[in-house]
C-alpha positions in Angstrom: 29.0 9.1 9.7 28.5 10.4 6.2 30.8 7.6 4.9 28.6 5.0 6.7 25.4 6.4 5.2 26.9 6.5 1.7 28.5 3.1 1.8 25.4 1.4 3.3 23.1 3.1 0.7 25.4 2.0 -2.1 25.1 -1.6 -0.9 21.3 -1.3 -0.6 21.1 0.1 -4.2 22.6 -3.1 -5.5 19.2 -4.7 -4.9 18.4 -8.1 -3.8 19.9 -9.8 -6.9 23.4 -8.7 -5.7 22.7 -9.4 -2.0 22.3 -13.1 -2.8 26.1 -13.2 -3.3 27.0 -11.1 -0.2 27.0 -11.8 3.5 23.4 -11.8 4.8 24.6 -10.1 8.0 25.0 -6.8 6.1 21.4 -6.9 5.0 20.1 -7.6 8.5 22.1 -4.8 10.1 21.0 -2.3 7.4 17.3 -3.2 7.6 17.1 -3.2 11.4 18.9 0.2 11.8 15.6 2.1 11.6 12.3 2.9 13.3 12.8 6.5 14.6 10.1 7.5 17.0 7.9 10.5 16.9 7.7 11.9 20.4 4.7 14.2 20.8 5.9 15.7 24.1 9.3 17.1 22.9 9.9 20.3 21.0 10.9 19.5 17.5 12.1 21.4 14.4 9.8 20.8 11.5 11.0 20.9 7.9 8.6 21.1 5.0 9.9 19.4 1.8 8.6 19.8 -1.8 10.0 16.9 -3.6 11.0 16.8 -7.3 12.6 14.4 -9.6 16.1 15.9 -9.5 16.0 18.3 -6.5 13.7 19.4 -3.7 13.0 22.6 -1.7 13.0 22.9 2.1 11.2 25.3 4.4 11.8 25.7 8.1 11.8 28.3 10.9 15.1 29.7 12.3 15.8 30.2 16.0 14.5 33.8 15.7 11.2 32.5 14.2 11.8 33.8 10.6 11.0 31.5 7.6 14.1 30.1 6.0 14.3 28.3 2.6 16.8 25.8 1.1 16.4 25.6 -2.7 17.9 23.1 -5.1 18.9 20.3 -2.7 19.9 17.5 -5.0 17.8 14.4 -4.9 20.9 12.2 -4.9 22.8 10.1 -2.3 25.4 12.9 -1.8 22.9 15.8 -1.7 20.4 14.1 0.7 23.2 12.8 3.0 24.7 16.3 3.3 21.3 17.7 4.1 20.5 15.1 6.7 23.8 15.6 8.5 23.0 19.3 8.9 19.7 18.6 10.7 19.4 18.7 14.5 18.5 15.6 16.4 14.9 16.8 17.0 14.2 17.4 13.3 10.9 16.1 11.8 10.6 16.1 8.0 7.3 16.3 6.3 6.9 15.8 2.5 4.1 15.3 0.0 3.7 11.8 -1.1 4.9 11.8 -4.7 5.7 8.1 -5.3 9.2 7.2 -6.5 10.6 10.8 -6.0 10.8 10.3 -2.3 12.1 6.7 -2.3 15.7 7.6 -1.9 14.9 10.2 0.8 12.9 7.6 2.7 15.7 5.0 2.6 18.4 7.4 3.8 16.1 8.9 6.5 15.5 5.3 7.8 19.2 4.6 7.9 20.0 7.9 9.6 17.1 7.5 12.1 15.6 10.8 11.0 11.8 11.0 11.3 10.1 11.4 7.9 6.3 11.8 7.4 4.6 11.5 4.0 1.2 13.2 3.6 -1.1 13.0 0.6 -1.2 16.3 -1.4 -5.0 16.2 -1.5 -5.0 16.3 2.3 -2.6 19.2 2.4 -4.4 21.2 -0.2 -7.9 20.9 1.4 -6.6 21.7 5.0 -5.1 25.1 4.5 -8.2 27.0 3.1 -8.0 29.2 0.0 -4.5 29.6 -1.4 -3.2 31.8 -4.2 -0.1 31.2 -6.3 2.1 28.2 -6.6 5.9 27.7 -6.6 8.3 25.2 -5.2 9.4 27.3 -2.2 5.7 28.3 -1.5 4.7 24.6 -1.6 7.4 23.7 0.8 6.2 26.5 3.1 2.7 25.2 3.0 3.8 21.6 3.7 5.7 23.0 6.8 2.6 24.9 7.9 0.5 21.8 7.6 3.0 19.8 9.7 3.1 22.5 12.4 -0.7 22.7 12.6 -1.5 19.0 12.4 1.6 17.7 14.2 -0.5 15.3 16.2 -1.8 13.6 13.0 1.7 12.9 11.5 2.8 9.3 11.3 6.4 8.4 10.6 7.2 6.4 7.5 9.9 3.7 7.2 11.6 1.9 4.4 9.8 -1.4 4.0 13.0 -3.5 3.4 14.6 -5.2 0.5 12.3 -8.1 0.3 9.2 -6.0 0.2 10.8 -3.6 -2.3 11.7 -6.5 -4.6 8.2 -7.9 -4.3 6.6 -4.5 -5.1 8.8 -4.1 -8.2 8.0 -7.6 -9.5 4.3 -7.2 -8.9 4.3 -3.7 -10.5 6.0 -5.0 -13.6 3.6 -7.9 -13.8 0.6 -5.6 -13.6 2.0 -3.5 -16.5 2.5 -6.6 -18.7 -1.0 -7.9 -17.9 -2.5 -4.6 -18.9 -0.6 -4.7 -22.2 -1.8 -8.2 -22.8 -5.3 -7.2 -22.1 -5.2 -4.4 -24.7 -3.8 -6.7 -27.4 -6.4 -9.3 -26.6 -9.1 -6.7 -27.1 -7.6 -5.8 -30.5 -7.7 -9.4 -31.5 -11.3 -9.8 -30.4 -12.2 -6.7 -32.5 -10.5 -8.2 -35.6 -13.1 -11.0 -35.6 -15.8 -8.5 -36.5 -13.8 -6.9 -39.4 -14.2 -7.9 -43.0 -10.4 -7.9 -43.6 -7.4 -8.1 -41.3 -3.8 -7.1 -41.9 -1.7 -10.3 -41.8 1.5 -8.4 -40.8 -0.3 -6.6 -37.9 -1.9 -9.8 -36.7 1.4 -11.7 -36.8 3.1 -8.9 -34.8 0.4 -8.9 -32.2 0.4 -12.7 -31.8 4.2 -12.7 -31.4 4.1 -9.9 -28.8 1.3 -11.8 -27.0 3.3 -15.0 -26.9 6.3 -13.1 -25.4 4.1 -11.4 -22.9 2.7 -14.7 -21.7 6.2 -16.0 -21.3 7.4 -13.0 -19.3 4.3 -13.0 -17.1 4.7 -16.7 -16.3 8.4 -16.0 -15.4 7.4 -13.1 -13.1 4.8 -15.4 -11.4 7.5 -17.9 -10.7 9.8 -15.2 -9.3 7.1 -13.8 -7.1 6.2 -17.3 -5.8 9.8 -18.1 -5.1 10.4 -14.8 -3.3 7.4 -15.3 -1.1 8.1 -19.0 -0.3 11.8 -18.2 0.5 10.8 -15.4 2.9 9.9 -16.3 6.4 8.1 -13.0 6.7 5.7 -13.5 3.8 5.3 -17.3 3.4 3.1 -17.9 6.4 0.6 -15.0 5.7 0.6 -16.0 2.0 -0.3 -19.5 3.0 -3.2 -18.3 5.2 -4.5 -16.0 2.5 -4.6 -18.6 -0.2 -6.3 -21.1 2.0 -9.4 -18.9 2.1 -12.0 -19.9 -0.5 -12.3 -17.1 -3.1 -8.9 -15.5 -2.4 -6.2 -16.3 -5.0 -2.5 -15.7 -5.4 -2.9 -12.3 -7.1 -5.2 -10.9 -4.3 -2.9 -12.4 -1.7 0.1 -10.7 -3.1 -1.8 -7.4 -3.5 -2.8 -7.4 0.1 0.7 -8.2 1.4 2.1 -5.3 -0.7 -0.6 -2.7 0.1 -0.7 -3.5 3.8 3.1 -4.0 4.1 2.5 -7.5 5.3 -0.4 -6.3 7.5 1.7 -3.9 9.5 0.7 -0.6 7.9 -3.0 -1.4 7.7 -3.3 -3.5 10.8 -7.2 -3.7 11.1 -9.9 -4.8 8.6 -11.6 -1.4 9.0 -8.5 0.5 7.9 -8.0 -1.8 4.9 -11.7 -1.4 3.9 -11.4 2.3 4.1 -8.2 2.2 2.1 -9.8 0.0 -0.6 -12.9 2.2 -0.7 -15.5 -0.4 0.4 -16.2 1.0 3.9 -19.7 2.5 4.2 -20.0 6.0 5.7 -23.2 7.8 6.8 -24.6 10.5 4.5 -27.2 12.6 6.2 -27.8 16.2 7.2 -30.7 17.5 9.2 -33.9 15.8 7.9 -32.1 14.3 4.9 -31.3 10.6 5.5 -29.5 8.9 2.7 -28.3 5.9 4.6 -24.7 4.8 4.3 -22.6 5.2 1.1 -19.1 4.1 0.1 -16.5 6.8 -0.7 -15.2 7.2 -4.2 -11.7 7.7 -2.7 -9.9 4.4 -2.5 -7.5 2.0 -4.1 -9.4 1.0 -7.3 -7.2 -2.0 -8.0 -7.6 -3.5 -4.5 -11.3 -2.8 -4.6 -11.6 -4.6 -7.9 -9.8 -7.7 -6.6 -11.8 -7.8 -3.4 -15.0 -7.6 -5.5 -13.8 -10.5 -7.7 -13.0 -12.5 -4.5 -16.5 -11.8 -3.3 -18.0 -13.2 -6.5 -15.8 -16.3 -6.4 -16.6 -16.9 -2.7 -20.3 -16.5 -3.4 -20.1 -19.3 -5.9 -17.8 -21.8 -4.1 -18.2 -21.0 -0.4 -21.4 -22.3 1.2 -21.2 -20.0 4.2 -20.7 -16.9 1.9 -23.5 -18.1 -0.4 -25.9 -18.3 2.5 -24.8 -14.8 3.7 -25.5 -13.5 0.1 -28.9 -15.0 0.0 -29.7 -13.5 3.4 -28.6 -10.0 2.3 -30.0 -10.1 -1.3 -33.1 -12.2 -1.0 -34.3 -11.7 2.6 -33.2 -8.2 3.4 -33.8 -7.1 -0.3 -30.5 -5.3 -0.6 -29.1 -4.4 -4.1 -26.8 -6.9 -5.7 -23.8 -4.7 -5.5 -24.5 -3.7 -1.9 -24.6 -7.4 -1.0 -21.3 -8.0 -2.8 -19.8 -5.1 -0.9 -20.9 -6.7 2.3 -19.3 -9.9 1.3 -16.0 -8.1 0.5 -16.0 -6.5 4.0 -16.8 -9.9 5.5 -13.9 -11.5 3.7 -11.6 -8.7 5.0 -12.7 -9.3 8.5 -12.1 -13.1 8.0 -8.6 -12.4 6.6 -7.5 -10.2 9.4 -8.9 -12.6 12.0 -7.0 -15.5 10.6 -3.8 -13.4 10.2 -4.1 -12.3 13.8 -4.5 -15.9 15.0 -2.0 -17.3 12.5 -4.4 -20.0 11.5 -5.4 -21.3 8.0 -9.0 -21.3 6.9 -11.0 -24.4 7.9 -14.1 -25.2 5.8 -15.5 -27.4 8.5 -15.2 -24.8 11.2 -18.6 -24.1 12.9 -18.8 -20.7 14.6 -20.3 -20.8 18.1 -23.5 -19.0 18.6 -22.8 -16.0 21.0 -26.4 -16.3 22.3 -25.5 -19.7 23.8 -25.0 -19.6 27.6 -22.8 -22.0 29.4 -25.0 -23.7 32.0 -22.3 -25.8 33.6 -19.0 -27.5 32.8 -20.7 -30.7 31.8 -23.8 -29.3 30.1 -23.0 -26.7 27.6 -25.2 -25.1 24.9 
């Protein structure tokens, strides 16, 4: 069993660039060997894990009820595989979401059909009350206590697959290059206001900008080819780009952040994740209406706002909706734009659920109309 886990993980680490030369059956078997279930009605053994770059600490309860610790478990293929093989079949792992540090653990747990749950550190910190002191074994113990107390709120996590992983890496690299290009463009704009400019510095920036434009264009082609060659992404991508105001960048962002609309399966969840969902703010006699939460994905929120502005200019239906909210109901401009962003999300999820592209000539039926008869309809 250990040899199977090690060999399969080694093949997965070769990435999609090497898998193009291998038998596709290996990839199908490796990806489909997953989806452990989290049974709420069975006694389980909970393990709290404090992840690190090179190693992690584990906290669990022994059969006698005493707290046990495992320190210095290597965050490598061999160390994680040895740890997973020592777990009982009813084990549930809970770890703080630390980004790339838990990527290898997630992949091996998916292959080994071991239930792994990631929880934000902010949620763990604010759920245990006042705490004093901090160390790796103590953090692992607190994570285990959180999982034991809020076991009904845990949600198992799964490795998204090679295509999604490749898309995430390409898009992340593109975002970094675009940010670098933006900074250099800002420097060039500032040079126009100076009395003198260094020719060597200007030449170096222009050369780097030209190379950045070339690399960004190459990444755009790679992302487009990956989406079009994937039966999993191509249809949803086509639906998203058919909506007026939603472009390729926002479509790719939504596919990645929602894991192709499986992780965030409703418009309300996606709006809460992006930070555009309004929540009531009131206490006693104080009534402050509804406010959006500052907690959310800033990048996705920015893209949805840009989509709302574009749709307001080029989509007649959205333009009328904006005039109704801003001019008739006298709502603030940004409140109206936030309403448009939520409306676009509801439209996106409705089309994804029906697997239909956007039709500009579609006329929504008035729900107040009542069918009088089969021949005479309102």
